[in-house]
C-alpha positions in Angstrom: -69.5 15.7 96.4 -69.6 19.5 96.2 -70.8 21.4 93.2 -71.8 19.6 90.0 -69.2 20.0 87.3 -70.6 20.7 83.8 -68.6 19.4 80.9 -69.4 20.1 77.3 -68.4 17.5 74.7 -68.2 17.7 70.9 -66.5 16.1 67.9 -65.4 17.4 64.5 -63.3 14.6 63.0 -62.0 13.7 59.6 -58.7 12.7 58.2 -58.1 14.7 55.1 -56.0 14.1 52.0 -54.8 17.3 50.4 -54.0 15.5 47.2 -57.5 14.4 46.6 -59.5 16.5 44.1 -62.8 15.5 45.8 -63.8 18.2 48.3 -65.5 17.0 51.4 -68.7 18.7 52.6 -71.1 18.8 55.5 -73.2 16.2 53.7 -70.3 13.7 54.0 -70.4 14.1 57.8 -74.2 13.8 57.9 -74.1 10.7 55.8 -71.7 9.0 58.1 -72.3 10.3 61.6 -73.9 13.5 62.9 -75.6 13.6 66.3 -76.7 16.4 68.5 -77.9 16.9 72.1 -79.8 14.1 73.7 -79.4 11.8 70.7 -75.6 12.1 71.1 -75.8 11.5 74.8 -77.9 8.4 74.3 -75.4 7.1 71.7 -72.4 7.3 74.0 -74.1 5.7 77.0 -73.0 2.1 77.9 -75.9 0.6 76.0 -75.6 3.0 73.0 -73.7 2.7 69.7 -71.5 5.8 69.2 -70.7 5.5 65.5 -72.9 3.0 63.8 -71.2 0.7 61.3 -67.7 1.7 62.3 -66.8 1.9 66.0 -69.4 1.0 68.5 -67.6 2.5 71.5 -65.3 5.3 70.5 -63.6 8.2 72.3 -66.8 9.8 73.6 -68.1 6.5 75.1 -64.8 6.2 76.9 -65.0 9.8 78.2 -68.5 9.2 79.5 -67.4 6.0 81.2 -64.7 8.0 83.0 -67.4 10.3 84.4 -69.3 7.3 85.7 -66.3 5.7 87.3 -65.2 9.0 89.0 -66.5 10.2 92.4 -66.9 13.7 91.0 -70.5 14.8 90.4 -70.6 15.5 86.7 -73.3 16.8 84.3 -72.5 16.1 80.7 -73.5 18.8 78.2 -73.6 17.1 74.7 -73.2 19.6 71.9 -72.7 17.7 68.6 -70.6 14.9 67.1 -69.6 15.0 63.4 -67.4 12.3 61.9 -66.8 11.6 58.3 -65.0 9.0 56.3 -61.5 10.2 55.3 -61.6 12.3 52.1 -60.4 15.4 50.4 -60.2 18.8 52.2 -63.4 20.1 53.7 -64.9 23.1 51.9 -64.2 26.5 53.3 -67.9 27.2 53.7 -68.6 24.1 55.7 -65.5 24.7 57.9 -67.0 28.2 58.7 -70.3 26.5 59.5 -68.6 24.1 62.0 -66.8 27.0 63.6 -70.0 29.0 64.0 -71.9 26.0 65.3 -69.2 25.3 67.9 -69.2 28.9 69.1 -73.0 29.1 69.2 -73.5 25.8 71.0 -70.9 26.7 73.6 -72.5 30.1 74.2 -75.9 28.4 74.6 -74.6 25.7 76.9 -74.6 27.9 80.1 -71.8 27.9 82.7 -69.2 25.2 82.0 -66.3 23.8 84.0 -64.5 22.0 81.1 -64.8 21.1 77.5 -64.0 17.8 75.8 -63.4 17.9 72.0 -62.6 14.8 69.8 -60.7 15.6 66.6 -58.5 13.6 64.2 -55.5 15.9 64.2 -54.9 15.8 60.4 -57.9 17.5 59.0 -57.5 19.9 56.1 -59.8 22.6 54.8 -59.6 24.3 51.4 -57.3 27.3 52.1 -56.8 26.4 55.8 -54.2 23.7 56.5 -54.8 23.5 60.2 -58.6 23.8 60.8 -58.5 22.0 64.2 -56.4 24.9 65.6 -59.3 27.2 64.6 -61.7 25.1 66.7 -59.4 25.3 69.7 -59.1 29.0 69.2 -62.9 29.3 69.0 -63.3 27.5 72.3 -60.8 29.8 73.9 -62.3 33.0 72.4 -65.8 31.9 73.6 -65.0 30.6 77.1 -61.6 32.1 78.0 -58.1 30.9 78.7 -58.7 29.3 82.1 -61.3 26.6 81.3 -59.8 23.1 81.0 -59.8 21.9 77.4 -59.3 18.1 76.9 -58.7 16.9 73.4 -58.3 13.4 71.9 -56.6 12.8 68.6 -55.7 10.0 66.2 -52.2 8.6 66.4 -51.7 10.0 62.9 -52.3 13.6 64.0 -49.9 16.3 62.8 -49.0 18.6 65.7 -48.0 22.2 65.8 -47.8 25.0 68.3 -51.2 26.3 67.1 -52.8 23.0 68.0 -50.9 22.3 71.2 -50.9 25.7 72.9 -54.6 26.1 73.6 -55.0 22.5 74.9 -54.9 21.6 78.6 -55.0 17.8 78.2 -54.1 15.9 75.0 -54.5 12.1 74.6 -54.1 10.0 71.5 -54.4 6.4 70.4 -51.7 4.0 71.6 -52.3 1.3 69.0 -51.8 0.8 65.3 -54.1 -0.5 63.8 -56.3 1.6 66.1 -58.3 -0.4 68.6 -58.2 1.8 71.7 -60.7 4.5 70.8 -62.7 4.2 74.0 -59.7 3.8 76.2 -58.2 7.0 74.8 -61.4 8.9 75.7 -61.4 7.3 79.1 -57.8 8.4 79.8 -58.6 12.0 78.8 -61.7 11.9 80.9 -59.9 10.7 84.0 -57.3 13.4 83.8 -59.8 16.2 83.3 -61.9 14.9 86.2 -58.9 14.6 88.5 -58.0 18.2 87.5 -61.5 19.4 88.3 -61.2 17.6 91.6 -57.9 19.3 92.3 -56.1 16.0 92.4 -53.7 16.7 89.6 -52.1 19.7 87.8 -51.4 18.6 84.2 -48.3 20.0 82.5 -47.3 18.9 79.0 -44.0 18.7 77.1 -43.8 17.9 73.4 -41.1 17.4 70.8 -41.5 17.8 67.1 -39.3 15.6 64.8 -38.4 16.5 61.2 -39.3 13.0 60.2 -42.1 12.1 57.8 -41.8 8.3 57.7 -39.9 5.5 59.4 -40.6 2.7 61.7 -41.4 0.3 58.9 -45.1 -0.4 58.6 -45.5 1.3 62.1 -47.6 -1.5 63.5 -47.6 -1.6 67.3 -47.2 -5.4 67.6 -44.1 -5.7 65.3 -40.6 -4.4 65.3 -39.3 -1.8 65.0 -42.2 0.1 66.6 -43.0 -2.6 69.1 -40.4 -1.4 71.5 -41.6 2.2 71.3 -45.2 1.4 72.0 -44.1 -0.7 74.9 -41.9 2.2 76.2 -45.0 4.5 76.2 -46.9 2.0 78.4 -43.8 1.6 80.6 -43.4 5.4 81.1 -47.1 5.7 82.0 -46.6 3.4 85.0 -44.7 6.2 86.7 -47.1 7.7 89.3 -46.6 11.2 88.0 -47.1 10.4 84.3 -50.7 11.0 83.2 -50.4 10.4 79.5 -47.7 9.4 77.0 -48.0 9.5 73.2 -46.2 9.2 69.9 -47.9 10.9 66.9 -46.9 9.5 63.5 -48.2 12.2 61.2 -50.6 11.7 58.3 -48.4 12.1 55.2 -50.8 13.7 52.7 -51.2 17.2 54.0 -50.6 20.7 52.5 -48.8 21.9 55.6 -45.2 23.0 55.3 -44.1 21.6 58.7 -45.1 17.9 58.9 -43.5 15.4 61.2 -43.7 12.9 64.0 -44.2 14.2 67.6 -44.0 13.0 71.1 -46.3 14.3 73.8 -46.1 13.6 77.6 -48.3 15.0 80.3 -47.4 14.7 84.0 -48.8 15.8 87.3 -47.0 19.1 87.8 -43.6 17.6 86.8 -42.5 19.6 83.7 -38.9 18.4 83.8 -40.1 14.8 83.9 -42.4 15.4 81.0 -39.6 16.9 79.0 -37.2 14.1 79.8 -39.6 11.4 78.7 -40.7 13.3 75.6 -37.0 13.5 74.6 -36.4 9.8 75.2 -39.3 8.9 73.1 -38.2 11.3 70.4 -34.7 9.7 70.4 -36.3 6.3 70.0 -38.4 7.4 67.1 -35.5 9.1 65.4 -33.5 5.9 65.7 -36.0 4.0 63.5 -36.3 6.6 60.8 -34.2 4.5 58.4 -36.7 1.6 58.7 -38.8 2.8 55.7 -42.1 1.2 54.6 -41.6 -1.8 52.2 -41.7 -1.2 48.5 -44.9 -2.7 47.3 -45.2 -4.6 44.0 -47.2 -3.4 41.0 -50.5 -5.1 40.0 -49.0 -7.8 37.8 -46.5 -9.0 40.4 -49.1 -8.8 43.1 -51.5 -11.0 41.1 -48.7 -13.5 40.4 -48.0 -13.6 44.2 -51.6 -14.4 45.0 -51.6 -17.2 42.4 -48.8 -18.9 44.3 -50.8 -18.9 47.6 -52.9 -21.9 46.6 -53.3 -23.5 50.1 -54.0 -20.1 51.8 -56.7 -19.4 49.2 -58.3 -22.8 49.9 -58.3 -22.1 53.6 -59.7 -18.6 53.4 -59.2 -15.4 51.4 -56.3 -13.1 50.6 -56.8 -9.4 51.3 -55.2 -7.1 48.8 -54.7 -3.4 49.7 -54.4 -0.9 46.8 -51.9 1.2 48.8 -52.2 4.1 46.2 -56.0 4.5 46.6 -56.6 4.0 50.3 -60.0 5.6 51.1 -59.1 5.1 54.8 -56.4 7.8 54.2 -58.6 10.1 52.1 -58.1 8.8 48.5 -61.1 9.1 46.1 -61.6 5.3 45.7 -62.1 5.4 42.0 -58.7 4.1 40.8 -58.9 1.7 37.8 -55.3 0.5 37.5 -55.6 -2.5 39.7 -59.0 -3.3 38.1 -57.5 -3.3 34.6 -54.8 -5.8 35.7 -57.3 -8.0 37.4 -59.5 -8.1 34.2 -56.5 -8.9 32.1 -54.5 -11.2 34.3 -56.7 -12.3 37.2 -58.7 -15.1 35.4 -59.1 -18.3 37.4 -59.4 -16.3 40.7 -62.5 -15.0 42.3 -62.2 -11.3 43.2 -64.3 -9.0 45.3 -63.6 -5.4 44.2 -64.8 -2.0 45.5 -65.3 1.0 43.3 -66.6 4.5 43.9 -68.4 6.0 40.9 -71.5 8.2 41.3 -71.6 8.7 37.5 -71.9 4.9 36.8 -74.6 4.6 39.4 -76.7 7.2 37.6 -76.5 5.0 34.5 -77.5 1.9 36.5 -80.6 3.6 37.9 -82.6 2.6 34.8 -81.1 -0.9 34.6 -83.0 -4.1 35.6 -81.7 -6.1 38.5 -80.7 -9.5 37.1 -80.2 -8.0 33.6 -77.1 -7.6 31.5 -75.2 -4.3 31.7 -72.2 -2.7 29.9 -70.8 0.5 31.2 -67.7 2.5 32.0 -66.6 2.5 35.6 -63.9 4.4 37.6 -62.0 7.6 37.1 -65.0 9.8 37.5 -63.6 11.6 40.6 -59.9 11.7 39.8 -59.6 11.5 36.0 -56.2 13.1 36.0 -54.7 9.9 37.5 -56.9 7.2 36.0 -58.9 6.2 32.9 -62.4 4.6 33.0 -62.7 0.9 32.3 -65.5 -0.7 30.3 -67.0 -3.8 32.1 -69.9 -6.1 31.1 -71.9 -8.4 33.4 -75.1 -8.7 35.4 -76.6 -6.2 37.8 -77.0 -8.4 40.9 -78.3 -5.7 43.3 -79.1 -2.1 43.4 -79.9 -0.5 46.8 -79.5 2.6 49.0 -77.4 2.3 52.1 -77.3 5.4 54.4 -73.5 5.6 54.8 -72.7 4.8 51.2 -75.6 6.3 49.3 -76.6 4.3 46.2 -74.8 0.9 45.9 -74.7 -1.5 43.0 -73.3 -5.0 42.9 -72.1 -6.2 39.5 -71.3 -9.9 38.6 -68.5 -9.7 36.0 -67.8 -13.4 36.1 -64.7 -13.9 38.2 -65.1 -10.3 39.6 -67.8 -9.2 42.0 -67.8 -5.4 42.0 -69.4 -3.2 44.6 -69.9 0.3 43.3 -70.8 3.0 45.8 -71.9 6.6 45.5 -70.1 7.7 48.7 -66.7 6.8 50.0 -66.1 3.1 49.5 -64.2 2.5 52.7 -63.9 -1.3 52.2 -62.1 -2.3 55.4 -64.6 -4.8 56.9 -66.0 -8.1 55.5 -69.5 -6.6 56.0 -68.8 -4.3 53.0 -69.1 -7.4 50.8 -71.2 -9.6 53.1 -74.0 -7.1 53.3 -74.2 -7.2 49.5 -74.9 -11.0 49.7 -71.4 -12.0 48.9 -69.7 -14.8 50.9 -66.1 -14.0 51.9 -65.3 -17.8 51.8 -66.2 -17.8 48.1 -63.5 -15.2 47.2 -59.9 -15.8 46.5 -59.1 -12.1 46.9 -60.9 -9.3 48.7 -59.6 -5.9 47.7 -59.6 -3.4 50.6 -59.3 0.4 50.8 -57.6 0.5 54.2 -54.0 0.6 55.3 -54.2 -1.1 58.7 -57.7 -1.7 60.3 -58.7 -4.4 57.7 -56.1 -6.7 59.4 -58.3 -6.8 62.5 -61.7 -7.1 60.8 -60.7 -9.7 58.2 -58.8 -11.8 60.8 -61.3 -14.7 60.8 -61.1 -15.0 57.0 -57.8 -13.7 55.7 -54.9 -16.2 55.4 -52.5 -13.6 54.0 -52.4 -9.9 52.9 -50.8 -8.4 49.8 -50.1 -4.6 49.3 -50.0 -3.3 45.8 -49.0 0.1 44.4 -50.8 1.7 41.4 -49.8 5.4 41.6 -52.3 7.6 43.4 -53.1 10.0 46.3 -51.9 7.7 49.1 -48.4 6.7 47.8 -45.8 6.8 50.5 -43.3 8.7 48.4 -45.4 11.9 48.5 -42.5 13.6 50.1 -40.6 13.7 46.9 -42.7 16.5 45.5 -43.5 18.4 48.7 -41.8 21.5 50.0 -41.1 21.5 53.7 -40.3 24.4 56.0 -37.4 22.6 57.5 -35.0 19.8 56.3 -37.2 16.7 56.7 -36.4 13.0 56.6 -36.4 11.3 54.1 -36.4 14.1 51.5 -33.4 15.5 53.5 -31.1 13.8 55.9 -30.9 15.9 59.0 -28.1 14.8 61.3 -30.3 15.3 64.4 -33.9 16.0 65.3 -33.2 18.7 67.9 -31.5 21.9 66.5 -30.4 24.2 69.2 -33.3 26.6 68.7 -35.8 23.8 69.0 -34.3 21.7 71.8 -36.7 23.0 74.5 -39.7 23.8 72.3 -43.0 22.9 73.8 -42.3 22.7 77.5 -45.0 24.3 79.5 -45.6 24.6 83.2 
């Protein structure tokens, strides 16, 4: 067996929306998921629940499983795990707090043979567009340049040299909607353990594309991205290929250089890594003209639902407000769809999520079962929305750890769930836990781009996307300045200018 290998593991993960006026804080992480030391280790063991309420077995669980499956003698050194629902940029003060905690915990951990860090890859901080690069730098400054650093990222990470250069091993999701969290951690774990056992020598090539959107809806099981996801798996069957990824960057960042990227890690074969990264980049560039569909406005979306009579009888229809997707960092307090539902949605039963701490303050003195009239919405992002006055009964008022205060209002044909914290309505449980039966609804409004398709599969007979004008609109590129000509704001003739053709190859 030889000497025990000590591996530290930590997580600082949030997907940030630079357009949101709601600044994220440390409290958002603590409300959602914050574990340290032995509590973290217990949560990522096979019988634990890594992130309660969201993903039972995520990246760290997979990483731990890799250590159990490997013949290497490993001691895990759990530092901390912080994960927050997507939101606005993290405050500068709390970013500094995370940096200091990471440095302090690493210094106190004793001798280490490797570090594993789980991040999203598209986190923003007020005044700092690439905070994850700071965390990687802190690890290097604390432990030196030679210690292996394994990192896992979301498929929607935005990559740069500042992020890539300090990393030894990088693995990302290979599914969209994401459903391979644990497998991603396990893949990273196996590579770092094989490295420590002197079985492999990881080398990485990456290519950056001046391409913001493309690939249609970018779902892994539908064209045009289906062939690209299959190619990744096919390339990984090569005995020298350790990991293969395409990163389709989060759109709503304040970074000047945003774009898709391909990353390939091989066992000491830099030329092979570069060749595959180039092939994947060519495949991605070829689908850039396949733009996301243009979604209808509220009136047309409601009319579309009305025509789905049989589907509504057999289940529910999920409706995504694509302009206010909390799963991509939006505030969650948009009222434009709500206004249309109240005016045009009669005869249909709607389940609707709203985030409004101000309204909840007013409801604190109300009687459950009693009549209420109040304004809801637009309390977090008033520049984009106006409040709406609603009247009905207060069905429930409760405190839920991940959401804070939660009120359920019966507005007749609309059942509204108002939350204090981020209303990430992507699972049926968001409504079911409030005593609402999914089968009783004609339409469940969700605040998620992709994952809701998986969670609502037993109930949903169709899905409708609607645009209302907000912080997660796909045409954000129209008003953004980029450091290089970037598709689709510009139309570059190629993704590889001469001065970038070999960028990112390391040996």
